[in-house]
N, C-alpha and C positions, 0 to 999 in steps of 0.2 A: 586377147582377154579370154579367160576360161569361161566355159558355159556354166550354167547354174544347177546341174542336176546330178552329176556323178557322185555317188556316195563316198564319203571319206574313208580312207583305209583305217583310220582310227576308230571308226564307228562300228566295228564288227562286234565288239563286246559291249553290252548294254547293261547299265546299272538298273536296279529296281529300287528307286528312291522312296517308294511307298512303305518299304519294310520299316519295321520299328527301329528306332535308334539304338545303337548298342549301349550297354550299360557302362558305368565308370570303370576305369582300369583298376586292377586288384591293388590292394595296399602293398607298400614296399615290404620286403623281407627283413629279417633281423640284421642281415649284413648291411643292407642299405641304411637302416635306422642307426646301426652302430657307427657306420662311417660318417653319416651326417652329424651324429652327436659328437664324434671326435673332432670333426672339423670346427664345430662351434666351440668346443672346449679349448682347442688349441688357439683359436682367435682370441678368446677371452684371456687365456693364459698369457699370451704375448702382450696384451694390453696391461695386464697387472704387473708383469715383469718390467715393462717399460716405465711405468710409474714408479716402481720400486727403485730402479736404477737412477731415475731422475732425482728421487728424494735422497738416495745414498750419496750421490755425487754433487749435491748442491753446494757443499763447501769447497771441494777441489775445483769445481767449475766456476766458483765465485759468482753464483747466480745473482745474489743480492747487489753486489757491486756493478755487475754488467747491467742489470735492470735500472740501477740508479744512473748509470752513465747514459743509457738510452733515454731515460726520462729527461735528463739535463739537455741532451742533444735535441729532443723533440720540442722542449720548451723554448729553445733558442731559435727555432725555425719561424719564419714569418708566414702570414696568412697566404701569400702568393704561392708558397711551396705547397700548402695543402690544397689550394685551388688547382694547381697543376697536377698534383698527385691524384686527386679524386676525378678530375676531368679525364686524365689518362686512363684510369681504371674503367670509367664509364665508357670511353671509346672502345677499349679492348673488349669489355664484356658485351657491348653492343655488336661488335663484329662477330663475336662468338655466337651470340643470339641469332644474328641473320644467317650464319652458316648452318647452325643447328636447325633452324626453321626450313631452309632450303634442302638440307640433307633428309629431313623427315618427310617432306612432301615428295621427294624424288625416290627415296628408298624405303620409306615406311617405318624407320627406326631412328633412334638417337645415335649420333656418331660417338659421343662421349661414352654412352652406355655400352655400345658395341665394342669400343676399344677396351673399356674396363672389363667387360665380360671375357673377351677373347684373349687379352694379354695380361691384365693385372690380376684377375681372380686366380688363375692357376699358380701365380707366384706366391700367394698367401694361403695356398692349400685347398682352394675350392675346385669344383669341377670345371672342366674346359668349356662347357657350354651350360648356360642356365636356361630356364624356361622363358626368359625374355629374348633369347636369341631366335630370330625368325626361322632359321633352319631347324633348330631343335623343336620349335613349335610345330612346324610343318610335318616333320617326321613323326612327332608324337600323335598328332591328329590323324595322320594317315594310318598309323597302327591301331588307333582306337576305332575308327570308322570302318575298317575292313576294306576288302577288295571292291566291294560294290561302290563305296564312296569314292575310291580312287579312280574308278572308271568314269565318274562324273566329270573329272578334270580333263577328259579327252576332248579334242576339238571335233566338232561335227560340221558336216556340210549344211549350209543354210537351205532348207527345202523350199523356201519361197523365192529364192533368188532367181530373177530373170532379167537382170540388167546386162546390157551389151557393152562392148568397149566404147561405142559411140556416145552412150549416155554418160558413162563415167568421164570420158574425155570432154564432153560438153560442160560438165560441172567444173572440170579443171579450167577450161577457157573462161568461164564466167567468174569464178571465185579465185582462181589461181592456187587452189588447194588440191592435193592428191586424195581422192576418196578411198583408195585401197592401199594397204601396206604391202611391202615386198613379202613379208611372211605369209600374208593371205594369198597372194598370187602364186607363190611357190607351192603352197598346199594344193591350189587348184591344179597346177601342172602335175604334181604327184598323183592327185586323184585320177586324172585322165590317163596318165601312164599306167596306173594300176587297173583302171577300169577297162581300157581297150586293149590290154596286153595279156596274153595267156602264157603259161609256162611251155606250152607245146607249139608256140608260133613257129619256131625254127623247123619243126617236123610237119606240122599241119597248118598251113596258112589259113584255112577256113575252119578254124576251131569252133565247135558247137557252142561252148560256153561264151566265147566272145561274141558270136552272132546273136545269142540271146541277150547279152548285155546291150549290144548296139540296137537291137529291136526295141527293147524296153526303154532305152534312152531316148530314141526318136519319138516313140509314142508319148512319153511324158513331156517332151519338149513341145509336141503338137498340142497337148492339153493345156500346158502353161501358156503357149502363144494364143490359143483360143480364149483363155481367160483374160489375158491382157488386151485382146481386141474386143472384149465385151460379149463374146459368144459363150456365155456362161453354161448354158445347158449342154452345148457340144463338149465343153471342157469337162463337165461332170460325167458325161457318158464315157469319154475316153478314159478318165481316171478309174471309174468303176470297172470297166472292161480290163484295164491294166492290172487292177488289184485282184481280179478273179483269175486272169491268165497267168499271173506270176505272183502267187501268194507268198513264196519264200522271200520275196524282196521287200519285206517289211521295214528293213533298215533304211530304205530310201525315204521313209516317212511320207509316202504319197497320201496317206490319210490326212496329213496336215494341209496339203494342197486342196484335198476334197472338202475339208471343214471350211476353209476360207471361201471357196466357191459356193458352197451351200449357204453360208451366211450372207453372201452377196445376193443370192436368190431369196433370202429370208425363209428358207425352207427349214425352220427350226426343228420340226419333228425328224427330218432326215439327219440333222446335225446331232440330235440326241441319240439316234440309232448308231451313228458312227462312234460317238463317245461311249456308248454302252459296250462296244466291242474293243476299243483301244484304250479306254481309261480304266485299265485293269491293274491289279496289284503286281502281276507278274511281268508287266511290260514297262519299258522305260517311259518316264514322263517328260513333258516339255511344257514350255510356257503356253504354247498354242492349245494344248489339251487342258491344262489347269484353268487358264483364264477363259477359255470357251465354256467349260463347265460352269464357271462362276457367272459368265454372262447369261447363260440360259436360266439359271436360278434367279439372277437379278431381274431378268425380264418380267418375271411373274409378279413382282411387287414394286418395282422401281417407280412406275407411273404415279403410284399413290403414297410413296414413302415420304415422310416428313420427319426430321430429327426431333422437332418439338413434340409432335404427336407421339412418336415412339418413346420419348423420355417420360411422357405423361402416362401413357397406358401400357408401356412395355411392348416388346417385339412379339409379333405373331409367329406361329410355327414356320410359315413360308419365309418370313423375314429372317428368322434365326438360321434357316437353311442357307439363304442367300448370303448372310454375313459369314457363316462358317465356310462357305465355298470361296468367298473372297479371301478370308484368312489363309485357307489352304493354298490358294494361288500365290498370295504374297509371300508366304513361307517358302514356296518353291523358288520364286524369282522376285526378290524384293525391289528390283530396279524398275519394273514395268510401270507401276502406278504413276510415277513422276512424268513419264512420257505420255501416258494416256490422259492425264490431267493437264498436260501441256505446261507443267512446271519446269520442264527441261526441253530444249529444242532437239528435234530429230535430225538425223543425217542419213545419207544413203546407207543401207545396211551392207555389211561385209559379205563375202562369199562363204565365210565359215563363221561359226558361232561357238561360244562356250556356254554349254547349258548351265542355267542358273546364274549366268553372268550378265554383264551390261551389254555385251554384243547380242545375246539372244533377246534381251529387252528391246533393243533398237530394232532388230528384225521383226519381232512380233508387233510392236506398236506401229511400225511403218506401214504394215498391211492391214492391221485390225483396228486401228483407231476409228475408221469410218463406221465400223460395225457397232462399236460402243456408242458413238454419237447418234446413230440411227435410232436406238432404243431410248425412249424418253426416260429420263431420271437415272439411267444406269451409272453415268459418271458421277452424279450427285451422291448416290448410294456408296459408290467406291470411295469418293472423297471423304465421306463421313466415317467410314469404318476401316480403311486399310491400315491405318497406323496402329489399330488395336492389336494387330498381329504380334507386334514387337513385345507386348506385355506378357504374352504366353511363352516367348523364347527369349529370356533375358541374356542368355549366353549361347547364341546360335552357333558359334564355332565348336562348342563342346557337346551340346545336346539339342536335338530338334524336337518338334512336337508331332508332326505327321510324316516328316521326311528325316532322312539322315542329317546330321549336323551340316551346316553350310560349309562347302569346301573352301579352304583358304587359298586355293590356287587360281581362283577366278580372276583376281585383279591382274596378276601377272599375264595370263593368257589374253585378257581383254586389251591390255596395253599393246600387245603384239598384233592383235587383230584389228583394232580400231585406229583411225588416223590420229595423228598427233595434235591436230587442232580441236579434237573432241576431248572434253574433260570426262574421263572414265569415272563412272559412279562406283563408289567403294562401300561395301557392306561387310560387317558392321562398321560404323564410324570409329576410327582409331582415336584413342585418347592421346593428347599431347604428352610427350615424355616429360619426366621430372626436370630434366636439365634445361628444357625450353623455359619452363616457369622460373627456374633458378637463375638462368642468365638474364632473363628479362627483369626479374626483381633486382638482381645485382646492378644491372645497367641503370635502372631507374633510381635506385637508392643512392648510388655513387654520384649520379648526375644531380640529384637533389642536394646532396651534401656539398658538392662543388658549387652550386648556385648559392646555397646559404652561406658558405664560407666567403664567397665573393661579395655578397650583399651585407653580411653581418660578421666581419672578421673578429671583432672583440668578443662577441658572445660565443662564436665557434671556437675561439682560442681558449676561452675559460672551459668550455666543454671538453676540448681535447686534453687540457691539463688535468681535469677531474678524472677523465678515463685513464690516463697514464698513472695518476696517483693511486687510483683503485687497484690497477694491475700490480703496481709495485708493492702495495700493502698485502695483496694476496700472496705474492711470492715470498715476501718477508715472513709472513705468517707460517708458510710451509717450512 
């Protein structure tokens, strides 16, 4: 089992999510508008031509006679035929509905819509991909949010991970479930290969850069082991010395280990000093930084906070600051509150995380839930205010408030990093496709018609004859 400290190779480039969100994309040029107009004009023209041909050929095609023959045939059928017909339609539409539902929950899109967009739309003169295509959406958002937002989609090493193979194996023995994915373990193997190997190994076995990495790695492991054994002050001292001795190694996120240890000591002034240095607009953010900042501001007002009192007299300045800090943290990672409020069960955190994703939320809440519980009223204030964040960012994939738009790649990465028995949290909630509603309505309506035809054959027979007569009258009128 891989150890828990080697920095991921993908973590070299860091985003600055605090930067303002990019503006909307420029309007399309005249060529695009002309092409879109021509596509719509051709579609309307084909529809009008089809109606015209149908009207011109009504006599050669003997439409009236054919409709009359069909009407006579339908009138001669018994109610059992209609029961069988509507029952079969209900069964087929029900199977399509079940498949659509399964495909949507597995792939996040409608199968019928995907086939229509990729195969049918090009045949009628449309573009090969539409905005409903996930690949098109992903590429469009990446272009809009820029390179900084793309870097948020990289996988990072979990800085708080200190689980050993024996602990993971113990969970497997007890529950019969694998806590780590092969993708996560392969990333750990690649991390160690990159971390402990230098380009000049073949020429200089005792390469200076590798020795520095090994020394820093060992010291960090010692600090984390001391933290796990309850020797918190010793762990804090080792971490501070390590950060002074190797200041370029900020990508290791040792400050997140230091924040957690200082919170355990309840040294909130020292926590604030660390945040003042690392909660900077030019540095990459994390759930640990944003939620710790929110926790410190919540701590000053949470013990006396009451929703009833606040609604009656309004919020004080300190309470407004605390609520804004919570909104900022929730915007950065909207998955964390459900774990802190124990609305969703925790699992052992993975060895790698996706920033702003469910994997980071699991890793943060697993180690920081105790710190929120220790401060009286902190979770109560979080519960009362965290959902208000979503009113400020109604379209989080397109535009953020304090951070870049929420990256659309987190769900895919989290599904690779988190075990299969864990239900990955998805943000924002995806709306059900139109065809799921359509197939559900078709299945329900045909089933209801089949039941009514079976129970009241005479009435439904009269209804069917009336519908056929109306259809015949309309065709004859044309």
